[in-house]
N, C-alpha and C positions, 0 to 999 in steps of 0.2 A: 483027709482032704486038705487040711490047712498045710500040711508039709508038702503036699504036691504043688498047691498054689504058691507057696513060698519058694519052692524049687524053681517052678516055672517062672516066677518074677525074677528070681536071681539069674536064672539062664537068659531071660530076655534082656535084663539090664546089663549083663556082660557081653552081650553081642555088640560089636561095634556097629554103629549106624551106617547105613549105605549113604555115603555122601557123593554128591555129583561134583566133580572138580574139572575145571577147564585148564588146558595147558596153553601156554602162549610161547610162540617162537618168533624171532625177528630177524631181519636180514636188510641188506641194503640194495637200492635199486639205482643204477646210474642212469641219468637222463642227458642226452647230448644232442647237439644240432650243429650243423655246419651252415654258414652263411656264405654263399658265392658271391663274388663280385659281379655286378650287373649294371648295365646302362641302357637307357632307352632314349633314342634319338628321334625328335619329330620336327616337322616343318610347320611353322605358324602362319607364314604369309609368303607371297610371291615377292620377288625383288622387281619393282616397276619403276623403270627410269622415266616413264612418262614420254612426251614427245621430244626427240632430238632434232634441233634445227640446225642444219649445216651452215656453217659460217657464222654462228651466233657467237663466237669469240672464246668461250671458256668450256671446260669440262662439264659434264652432267654428273653430279655426285648425289648418291642416296644413301641413307642409313636405316636399315631395317632390322628389327629383332625377328629374323626369319627362322632361327634354329633354336629349338628348346631341348634340354639335356636334363636327364634325371638318373643318378647313379646310386648305387649303395653307398651309404655314409662312408666316409673316409677310403673310398676306392682310390687307389694310388695310380699314378702315371696315366691319367686319362687325357686323350688328345682327340681332337676333331679335325678332320681333313676334308677338303672339297677336291673332286676331280676337275678335269679340265673342260668338261661339257661335251656336247655333241659336235660343235662346229670350230673347236679351237684351231688356230692358225699361227705357226711360229711361236712367239713367247706370249701371245694373248689369247685369252678366251674370245669367242666371237658369237654373236647371235645370227642365225640364219633364217631362211623361210621367206625371205623378201624375193623381189623379182629376180629371175635367173640364178646366178650363184652369188648374188650380192650378200655381203655380211656387214654387222656393226661390231667393231672391236670394242671390248669392255673387259673389266677385271673386278674381282672381289678381294677386299684387302682385310687383313687381320687387325688393323689399327685406323683410328680416326684420320691420321695424317696421310693415309693411303700410300705408305712407304714399302710395306711388305705384302706381296701377293699371297693370298690364302690358297694353298694347294695341298699336294700329298707330302711336300717336303716342309713347307712352312705351315705348320699346324697351329691350332689354338689349344693351348693346355688348359685343363679344367681340374679344379680341386674340388671334390665332393664333400663338403662340410655338413651336409645333411641330404637326406633322399628326396628333397623337394626339387621340382623342376625349375630350371633357371634359364632364361632367355639370353642367347648369345647374339650380339649384334653382328651384322654383315655391313661393311663399308664398300660400296659399289661406285664405280666411275665408268663413264664412257669418256674417252679422250676427246679433246678438241681437235678440230681441223679434218674430220672425216668427210669425204664427198661420197654421199650414200644415196641410192635411189630411193624414192619414197615407197613405203610399204610397212608391213607388220613383221617384225622380227622377233625372234625368241631363242631361248636355249634351255636345256635341262641339265642341272648339276646334280651329282650324286654327293651326299654328305655322308661321312663315314666316321664312326667312333672306335677308337682303339683303347682298350682298358685291360 
């Protein structure tokens, strides 16, 4: 019996133990994204010239931060244009809606000196240094010397951003 137990112990001790082993494999995973250029244009305020007085002597000027723009950071070649409005006549914008066909000539400019009319040719360039919204000023002028019937006049401009 001792020989049998000894043989059994020898047999048990020579059998390799069952070992649970885990295998590990690895690989790479690419993660990508594309950022498209984007701009959002908003209007903050109306351009209100107040009351125009015929024969008052000088033009009526206003400066309003009426346009706000936010673009993707570092968006290149961003420009903001204004159309001619609903009542444009000849080389000037005009406000209509007064009595009969009466209009009030006015324009919006790109600069404080009011030397360059803001339109679809003379646009305002914008360089997006961050994605925060920035207010862009409008420089408006009603020229002096207009003989206009009393009434309430208005116009609607379309602001467009090209990016």
